[in-house]
Gaussian input, Z-matrix of N, CA and C with variables (Angstrom, degrees):
# hf/3-21g

backbone

0 1
 N
 C     1     B1
 C     2     B2     1     A1
 N     3     B3     2     A2     1     D1
 C     4     B4     3     A3     2     D2
 C     5     B5     4     A4     3     D3
 N     6     B6     5     A5     4     D4
 C     7     B7     6     A6     5     D5
 C     8     B8     7     A7     6     D6
 N     9     B9     8     A8     7     D7
 C    10    B10     9     A9     8     D8
 C    11    B11    10    A10     9     D9
 N    12    B12    11    A11    10    D10
 C    13    B13    12    A12    11    D11
 C    14    B14    13    A13    12    D12
 N    15    B15    14    A14    13    D13
 C    16    B16    15    A15    14    D14
 C    17    B17    16    A16    15    D15
 N    18    B18    17    A17    16    D16
 C    19    B19    18    A18    17    D17
 C    20    B20    19    A19    18    D18
 N    21    B21    20    A20    19    D19
 C    22    B22    21    A21    20    D20
 C    23    B23    22    A22    21    D21
 N    24    B24    23    A23    22    D22
 C    25    B25    24    A24    23    D23
 C    26    B26    25    A25    24    D24
 N    27    B27    26    A26    25    D25
 C    28    B28    27    A27    26    D26
 C    29    B29    28    A28    27    D27
 N    30    B30    29    A29    28    D28
 C    31    B31    30    A30    29    D29
 C    32    B32    31    A31    30    D30
 N    33    B33    32    A32    31    D31
 C    34    B34    33    A33    32    D32
 C    35    B35    34    A34    33    D33
 N    36    B36    35    A35    34    D34
 C    37    B37    36    A36    35    D35
 C    38    B38    37    A37    36    D36
 N    39    B39    38    A38    37    D37
 C    40    B40    39    A39    38    D38
 C    41    B41    40    A40    39    D39
 N    42    B42    41    A41    40    D40
 C    43    B43    42    A42    41    D41
 C    44    B44    43    A43    42    D42
 N    45    B45    44    A44    43    D43
 C    46    B46    45    A45    44    D44
 C    47    B47    46    A46    45    D45
 N    48    B48    47    A47    46    D46
 C    49    B49    48    A48    47    D47
 C    50    B50    49    A49    48    D48
 N    51    B51    50    A50    49    D49
 C    52    B52    51    A51    50    D50
 C    53    B53    52    A52    51    D51
 N    54    B54    53    A53    52    D52
 C    55    B55    54    A54    53    D53
 C    56    B56    55    A55    54    D54
 N    57    B57    56    A56    55    D55
 C    58    B58    57    A57    56    D56
 C    59    B59    58    A58    57    D57
 N    60    B60    59    A59    58    D58
 C    61    B61    60    A60    59    D59
 C    62    B62    61    A61    60    D60
 N    63    B63    62    A62    61    D61
 C    64    B64    63    A63    62    D62
 C    65    B65    64    A64    63    D63
 N    66    B66    65    A65    64    D64
 C    67    B67    66    A66    65    D65
 C    68    B68    67    A67    66    D66
 N    69    B69    68    A68    67    D67
 C    70    B70    69    A69    68    D68
 C    71    B71    70    A70    69    D69
 N    72    B72    71    A71    70    D70
 C    73    B73    72    A72    71    D71
 C    74    B74    73    A73    72    D72
 N    75    B75    74    A74    73    D73
 C    76    B76    75    A75    74    D74
 C    77    B77    76    A76    75    D75
 N    78    B78    77    A77    76    D76
 C    79    B79    78    A78    77    D77
 C    80    B80    79    A79    78    D78
 N    81    B81    80    A80    79    D79
 C    82    B82    81    A81    80    D80
 C    83    B83    82    A82    81    D81
 N    84    B84    83    A83    82    D82
 C    85    B85    84    A84    83    D83
 C    86    B86    85    A85    84    D84
 N    87    B87    86    A86    85    D85
 C    88    B88    87    A87    86    D86
 C    89    B89    88    A88    87    D87
 N    90    B90    89    A89    88    D88
 C    91    B91    90    A90    89    D89
 C    92    B92    91    A91    90    D90
 N    93    B93    92    A92    91    D91
 C    94    B94    93    A93    92    D92
 C    95    B95    94    A94    93    D93
 N    96    B96    95    A95    94    D94
 C    97    B97    96    A96    95    D95
 C    98    B98    97    A97    96    D96
 N    99    B99    98    A98    97    D97
 C   100   B100    99    A99    98    D98
 C   101   B101   100   A100    99    D99
 N   102   B102   101   A101   100   D100
 C   103   B103   102   A102   101   D101
 C   104   B104   103   A103   102   D102
 N   105   B105   104   A104   103   D103
 C   106   B106   105   A105   104   D104
 C   107   B107   106   A106   105   D105
 N   108   B108   107   A107   106   D106
 C   109   B109   108   A108   107   D107
 C   110   B110   109   A109   108   D108
 N   111   B111   110   A110   109   D109
 C   112   B112   111   A111   110   D110
 C   113   B113   112   A112   111   D111
 N   114   B114   113   A113   112   D112
 C   115   B115   114   A114   113   D113
 C   116   B116   115   A115   114   D114
 N   117   B117   116   A116   115   D115
 C   118   B118   117   A117   116   D116
 C   119   B119   118   A118   117   D117
 N   120   B120   119   A119   118   D118
 C   121   B121   120   A120   119   D119
 C   122   B122   121   A121   120   D120
 N   123   B123   122   A122   121   D121
 C   124   B124   123   A123   122   D122
 C   125   B125   124   A124   123   D123
 N   126   B126   125   A125   124   D124
 C   127   B127   126   A126   125   D125
 C   128   B128   127   A127   126   D126
 N   129   B129   128   A128   127   D127
 C   130   B130   129   A129   128   D128
 C   131   B131   130   A130   129   D129
 N   132   B132   131   A131   130   D130
 C   133   B133   132   A132   131   D131
 C   134   B134   133   A133   132   D132
 N   135   B135   134   A134   133   D133
 C   136   B136   135   A135   134   D134
 C   137   B137   136   A136   135   D135
 N   138   B138   137   A137   136   D136
 C   139   B139   138   A138   137   D137
 C   140   B140   139   A139   138   D138
 N   141   B141   140   A140   139   D139
 C   142   B142   141   A141   140   D140
 C   143   B143   142   A142   141   D141
 N   144   B144   143   A143   142   D142
 C   145   B145   144   A144   143   D143
 C   146   B146   145   A145   144   D144
 N   147   B147   146   A146   145   D145
 C   148   B148   147   A147   146   D146
 C   149   B149   148   A148   147   D147
 N   150   B150   149   A149   148   D148
 C   151   B151   150   A150   149   D149
 C   152   B152   151   A151   150   D150
 N   153   B153   152   A152   151   D151
 C   154   B154   153   A153   152   D152
 C   155   B155   154   A154   153   D153
 N   156   B156   155   A155   154   D154
 C   157   B157   156   A156   155   D155
 C   158   B158   157   A157   156   D156
 N   159   B159   158   A158   157   D157
 C   160   B160   159   A159   158   D158
 C   161   B161   160   A160   159   D159
 N   162   B162   161   A161   160   D160
 C   163   B163   162   A162   161   D161
 C   164   B164   163   A163   162   D162
 N   165   B165   164   A164   163   D163
 C   166   B166   165   A165   164   D164
 C   167   B167   166   A166   165   D165
 N   168   B168   167   A167   166   D166
 C   169   B169   168   A168   167   D167
 C   170   B170   169   A169   168   D168
 N   171   B171   170   A170   169   D169
 C   172   B172   171   A171   170   D170
 C   173   B173   172   A172   171   D171
 N   174   B174   173   A173   172   D172
 C   175   B175   174   A174   173   D173
 C   176   B176   175   A175   174   D174
 N   177   B177   176   A176   175   D175
 C   178   B178   177   A177   176   D176
 C   179   B179   178   A178   177   D177
 N   180   B180   179   A179   178   D178
 C   181   B181   180   A180   179   D179
 C   182   B182   181   A181   180   D180
 N   183   B183   182   A182   181   D181
 C   184   B184   183   A183   182   D182
 C   185   B185   184   A184   183   D183
 N   186   B186   185   A185   184   D184
 C   187   B187   186   A186   185   D185
 C   188   B188   187   A187   186   D186
 N   189   B189   188   A188   187   D187
 C   190   B190   189   A189   188   D188
 C   191   B191   190   A190   189   D189
 N   192   B192   191   A191   190   D190
 C   193   B193   192   A192   191   D191
 C   194   B194   193   A193   192   D192
 N   195   B195   194   A194   193   D193
 C   196   B196   195   A195   194   D194
 C   197   B197   196   A196   195   D195
 N   198   B198   197   A197   196   D196
 C   199   B199   198   A198   197   D197
 C   200   B200   199   A199   198   D198
 N   201   B201   200   A200   199   D199
 C   202   B202   201   A201   200   D200
 C   203   B203   202   A202   201   D201
 N   204   B204   203   A203   202   D202
 C   205   B205   204   A204   203   D203
 C   206   B206   205   A205   204   D204
 N   207   B207   206   A206   205   D205
 C   208   B208   207   A207   206   D206
 C   209   B209   208   A208   207   D207
 N   210   B210   209   A209   208   D208
 C   211   B211   210   A210   209   D209
 C   212   B212   211   A211   210   D210
 N   213   B213   212   A212   211   D211
 C   214   B214   213   A213   212   D212
 C   215   B215   214   A214   213   D213
 N   216   B216   215   A215   214   D214
 C   217   B217   216   A216   215   D215
 C   218   B218   217   A217   216   D216
 N   219   B219   218   A218   217   D217
 C   220   B220   219   A219   218   D218
 C   221   B221   220   A220   219   D219

   B1=1.4462
   B2=1.5314
   B3=1.2896
   B4=1.4630
   B5=1.5261
   B6=1.3310
   B7=1.4648
   B8=1.5286
   B9=1.3390
   B10=1.4644
   B11=1.5311
   B12=1.3317
   B13=1.4615
   B14=1.5250
   B15=1.3307
   B16=1.4694
   B17=1.5320
   B18=1.3129
   B19=1.4640
   B20=1.5299
   B21=1.3238
   B22=1.4731
   B23=1.5235
   B24=1.3184
   B25=1.4626
   B26=1.5238
   B27=1.3215
   B28=1.4662
   B29=1.5268
   B30=1.3345
   B31=1.4637
   B32=1.5246
   B33=1.3214
   B34=1.4616
   B35=1.5279
   B36=1.3112
   B37=1.4675
   B38=1.5265
   B39=1.3147
   B40=1.4618
   B41=1.5266
   B42=1.3297
   B43=1.4660
   B44=1.5262
   B45=1.3245
   B46=1.4640
   B47=1.5263
   B48=1.3216
   B49=1.4606
   B50=1.5275
   B51=1.3184
   B52=1.4691
   B53=1.5346
   B54=1.3337
   B55=1.4734
   B56=1.5210
   B57=1.3105
   B58=1.4668
   B59=1.5302
   B60=1.3169
   B61=1.4658
   B62=1.5286
   B63=1.3332
   B64=1.4716
   B65=1.5326
   B66=1.3219
   B67=1.4622
   B68=1.5196
   B69=1.3268
   B70=1.4581
   B71=1.5243
   B72=1.3083
   B73=1.4673
   B74=1.5293
   B75=1.3092
   B76=1.4692
   B77=1.5331
   B78=1.3303
   B79=1.4627
   B80=1.5260
   B81=1.3189
   B82=1.4659
   B83=1.5252
   B84=1.3215
   B85=1.4625
   B86=1.5231
   B87=1.3189
   B88=1.4729
   B89=1.5237
   B90=1.3291
   B91=1.4639
   B92=1.5246
   B93=1.3184
   B94=1.4668
   B95=1.5249
   B96=1.3141
   B97=1.4707
   B98=1.5216
   B99=1.3293
   B100=1.4649
   B101=1.5248
   B102=1.3225
   B103=1.4695
   B104=1.5239
   B105=1.3144
   B106=1.4603
   B107=1.5250
   B108=1.3220
   B109=1.4629
   B110=1.5224
   B111=1.3091
   B112=1.4614
   B113=1.5356
   B114=1.3048
   B115=1.4602
   B116=1.5258
   B117=1.3228
   B118=1.4600
   B119=1.5203
   B120=1.3183
   B121=1.4602
   B122=1.5298
   B123=1.3340
   B124=1.4706
   B125=1.5233
   B126=1.3255
   B127=1.4651
   B128=1.5145
   B129=1.2920
   B130=1.4610
   B131=1.5259
   B132=1.3262
   B133=1.4608
   B134=1.5259
   B135=1.3260
   B136=1.4566
   B137=1.5180
   B138=1.3198
   B139=1.4615
   B140=1.5282
   B141=1.3223
   B142=1.4702
   B143=1.5311
   B144=1.3194
   B145=1.4709
   B146=1.5273
   B147=1.3411
   B148=1.4601
   B149=1.5237
   B150=1.3169
   B151=1.4633
   B152=1.5246
   B153=1.3256
   B154=1.4677
   B155=1.5285
   B156=1.3126
   B157=1.4600
   B158=1.5293
   B159=1.3217
   B160=1.4662
   B161=1.5234
   B162=1.3136
   B163=1.4645
   B164=1.5234
   B165=1.3231
   B166=1.4645
   B167=1.5244
   B168=1.3094
   B169=1.4612
   B170=1.5294
   B171=1.3131
   B172=1.4620
   B173=1.5282
   B174=1.3071
   B175=1.4549
   B176=1.5254
   B177=1.3262
   B178=1.4599
   B179=1.5261
   B180=1.3240
   B181=1.4690
   B182=1.5272
   B183=1.3158
   B184=1.4608
   B185=1.5185
   B186=1.3194
   B187=1.4584
   B188=1.5254
   B189=1.3315
   B190=1.4665
   B191=1.5250
   B192=1.3160
   B193=1.4611
   B194=1.5185
   B195=1.3343
   B196=1.4648
   B197=1.5124
   B198=1.3116
   B199=1.4718
   B200=1.5212
   B201=1.3181
   B202=1.4556
   B203=1.5268
   B204=1.3285
   B205=1.4568
   B206=1.5199
   B207=1.3335
   B208=1.4566
   B209=1.5331
   B210=1.3357
   B211=1.4612
   B212=1.5213
   B213=1.3133
   B214=1.4613
   B215=1.5251
   B216=1.3278
   B217=1.4652
   B218=1.5166
   B219=1.3180
   B220=1.4648
   B221=1.4991
   A1=107.97
   A2=115.03
   A3=120.67
   A4=111.15
   A5=117.74
   A6=120.52
   A7=113.70
   A8=117.71
   A9=120.84
   A10=112.70
   A11=117.13
   A12=121.00
   A13=109.80
   A14=118.63
   A15=120.11
   A16=110.49
   A17=116.65
   A18=121.35
   A19=111.53
   A20=118.40
   A21=120.06
   A22=111.17
   A23=116.37
   A24=120.11
   A25=110.53
   A26=116.89
   A27=120.99
   A28=110.97
   A29=116.84
   A30=120.36
   A31=110.08
   A32=116.68
   A33=121.02
   A34=110.57
   A35=117.20
   A36=121.42
   A37=111.65
   A38=116.50
   A39=120.72
   A40=110.63
   A41=116.69
   A42=119.63
   A43=111.10
   A44=117.59
   A45=120.54
   A46=109.55
   A47=117.22
   A48=122.43
   A49=111.48
   A50=116.95
   A51=122.12
   A52=112.11
   A53=117.54
   A54=122.84
   A55=112.46
   A56=116.78
   A57=124.51
   A58=112.73
   A59=116.12
   A60=120.69
   A61=108.07
   A62=118.10
   A63=119.13
   A64=111.26
   A65=116.46
   A66=122.80
   A67=110.17
   A68=115.93
   A69=120.34
   A70=108.57
   A71=115.91
   A72=120.57
   A73=109.37
   A74=116.85
   A75=121.17
   A76=110.53
   A77=117.42
   A78=121.22
   A79=111.01
   A80=116.25
   A81=120.78
   A82=109.99
   A83=116.61
   A84=121.54
   A85=110.91
   A86=116.41
   A87=121.06
   A88=110.66
   A89=116.93
   A90=119.83
   A91=111.88
   A92=117.25
   A93=119.29
   A94=111.35
   A95=117.17
   A96=120.80
   A97=110.56
   A98=116.88
   A99=120.67
   A100=111.41
   A101=116.37
   A102=120.08
   A103=112.42
   A104=116.18
   A105=120.84
   A106=114.02
   A107=118.84
   A108=119.91
   A109=113.75
   A110=118.65
   A111=121.28
   A112=112.08
   A113=117.07
   A114=122.11
   A115=112.94
   A116=115.10
   A117=121.41
   A118=110.74
   A119=115.72
   A120=121.79
   A121=109.80
   A122=117.43
   A123=119.11
   A124=111.74
   A125=115.01
   A126=120.58
   A127=109.08
   A128=114.67
   A129=120.62
   A130=109.16
   A131=116.35
   A132=121.14
   A133=109.44
   A134=114.60
   A135=120.59
   A136=110.77
   A137=115.36
   A138=121.20
   A139=113.01
   A140=117.55
   A141=120.26
   A142=111.19
   A143=115.99
   A144=120.87
   A145=110.75
   A146=117.01
   A147=120.49
   A148=111.59
   A149=116.32
   A150=120.61
   A151=110.44
   A152=116.91
   A153=121.11
   A154=111.29
   A155=116.42
   A156=120.66
   A157=110.74
   A158=117.24
   A159=121.18
   A160=112.48
   A161=116.95
   A162=120.32
   A163=111.35
   A164=116.78
   A165=121.14
   A166=113.93
   A167=117.30
   A168=120.23
   A169=108.60
   A170=116.99
   A171=119.15
   A172=111.67
   A173=117.53
   A174=120.12
   A175=114.62
   A176=119.16
   A177=121.80
   A178=112.08
   A179=118.28
   A180=124.15
   A181=113.28
   A182=117.93
   A183=121.44
   A184=107.49
   A185=116.27
   A186=122.58
   A187=111.22
   A188=117.24
   A189=119.76
   A190=110.61
   A191=115.61
   A192=123.66
   A193=105.84
   A194=116.45
   A195=119.88
   A196=108.49
   A197=116.37
   A198=121.50
   A199=111.66
   A200=116.42
   A201=121.54
   A202=109.18
   A203=115.39
   A204=121.60
   A205=109.39
   A206=116.43
   A207=122.95
   A208=108.50
   A209=116.71
   A210=121.13
   A211=107.80
   A212=116.95
   A213=121.73
   A214=109.66
   A215=115.99
   A216=121.34
   A217=109.73
   A218=115.58
   A219=121.12
   A220=110.24
   D1=131.29
   D2=-179.30
   D3=-63.46
   D4=139.49
   D5=178.03
   D6=-62.56
   D7=-21.60
   D8=179.60
   D9=-83.27
   D10=-1.99
   D11=-179.15
   D12=-60.64
   D13=130.85
   D14=176.29
   D15=-58.41
   D16=147.19
   D17=-174.39
   D18=-60.30
   D19=-43.05
   D20=179.23
   D21=-59.73
   D22=-44.70
   D23=178.50
   D24=-65.73
   D25=-38.82
   D26=178.27
   D27=-61.79
   D28=-39.94
   D29=176.98
   D30=-60.54
   D31=-47.61
   D32=179.70
   D33=-59.67
   D34=-47.59
   D35=-179.54
   D36=-63.29
   D37=-35.64
   D38=178.82
   D39=-62.80
   D40=-42.47
   D41=177.51
   D42=-66.43
   D43=-40.32
   D44=177.84
   D45=-62.40
   D46=-45.30
   D47=179.20
   D48=-59.28
   D49=-36.40
   D50=-179.22
   D51=-91.57
   D52=19.86
   D53=179.13
   D54=56.40
   D55=36.03
   D56=178.50
   D57=59.67
   D58=27.82
   D59=175.13
   D60=-69.60
   D61=131.23
   D62=177.89
   D63=-57.59
   D64=135.38
   D65=-178.82
   D66=-126.80
   D67=145.45
   D68=174.40
   D69=-80.38
   D70=164.51
   D71=177.25
   D72=-61.11
   D73=-37.62
   D74=179.19
   D75=-62.89
   D76=-43.17
   D77=178.80
   D78=-65.02
   D79=-41.30
   D80=179.16
   D81=-62.87
   D82=-47.64
   D83=-179.91
   D84=-59.48
   D85=-43.40
   D86=-179.14
   D87=-63.50
   D88=-46.61
   D89=-178.15
   D90=-65.32
   D91=-42.84
   D92=178.29
   D93=-66.75
   D94=-38.66
   D95=178.02
   D96=-61.55
   D97=-41.89
   D98=178.90
   D99=-65.68
   D100=-38.76
   D101=179.68
   D102=-68.81
   D103=-35.94
   D104=-172.51
   D105=-110.88
   D106=17.07
   D107=-174.02
   D108=-62.92
   D109=-28.64
   D110=-179.13
   D111=-104.78
   D112=19.27
   D113=-175.37
   D114=-69.66
   D115=146.96
   D116=172.97
   D117=-83.22
   D118=-5.36
   D119=-176.28
   D120=-117.43
   D121=73.91
   D122=-177.26
   D123=-65.86
   D124=144.44
   D125=176.71
   D126=-153.32
   D127=161.48
   D128=-177.55
   D129=-81.98
   D130=108.28
   D131=176.26
   D132=-122.38
   D133=34.72
   D134=176.68
   D135=-71.36
   D136=167.53
   D137=-176.17
   D138=-59.52
   D139=-42.18
   D140=-178.34
   D141=-64.71
   D142=-45.09
   D143=179.90
   D144=-63.57
   D145=-44.88
   D146=179.19
   D147=-65.45
   D148=-38.52
   D149=179.17
   D150=-60.32
   D151=-45.20
   D152=178.00
   D153=-63.91
   D154=-41.29
   D155=179.32
   D156=-64.35
   D157=-44.19
   D158=-179.09
   D159=-65.57
   D160=-31.71
   D161=178.77
   D162=-69.51
   D163=-25.41
   D164=-174.91
   D165=-112.60
   D166=8.96
   D167=-178.52
   D168=-88.95
   D169=130.61
   D170=178.80
   D171=-133.44
   D172=-22.22
   D173=-175.08
   D174=-77.71
   D175=-7.04
   D176=178.05
   D177=-115.69
   D178=8.09
   D179=177.17
   D180=59.03
   D181=29.81
   D182=176.55
   D183=-82.72
   D184=124.39
   D185=-173.01
   D186=-122.62
   D187=152.29
   D188=174.48
   D189=-72.41
   D190=148.05
   D191=176.10
   D192=-139.42
   D193=84.82
   D194=-170.93
   D195=68.34
   D196=-122.65
   D197=176.72
   D198=-95.05
   D199=5.69
   D200=-179.17
   D201=-114.62
   D202=175.05
   D203=179.30
   D204=-130.64
   D205=155.58
   D206=177.16
   D207=-154.77
   D208=171.74
   D209=177.31
   D210=-90.69
   D211=123.15
   D212=-179.52
   D213=-72.53
   D214=129.64
   D215=179.45
   D216=-94.51
   D217=143.29
   D218=178.13
   D219=-114.42

């Protein structure tokens, strides 16, 4: 995944890559950090920031599943 990928799109792609397996915010943060650790485009992808983003994301159908998140299927 390109380091310039917008965070919302990166979240969606991460779920697709993981076969829509529910992930915790900690798992999401870890995977994105590993993907972008050498990026020229640093950004805050810490757990608190991602948690706030996931609570307010609606355009990618990412839904809570207990303490985890997944893409809601229609």
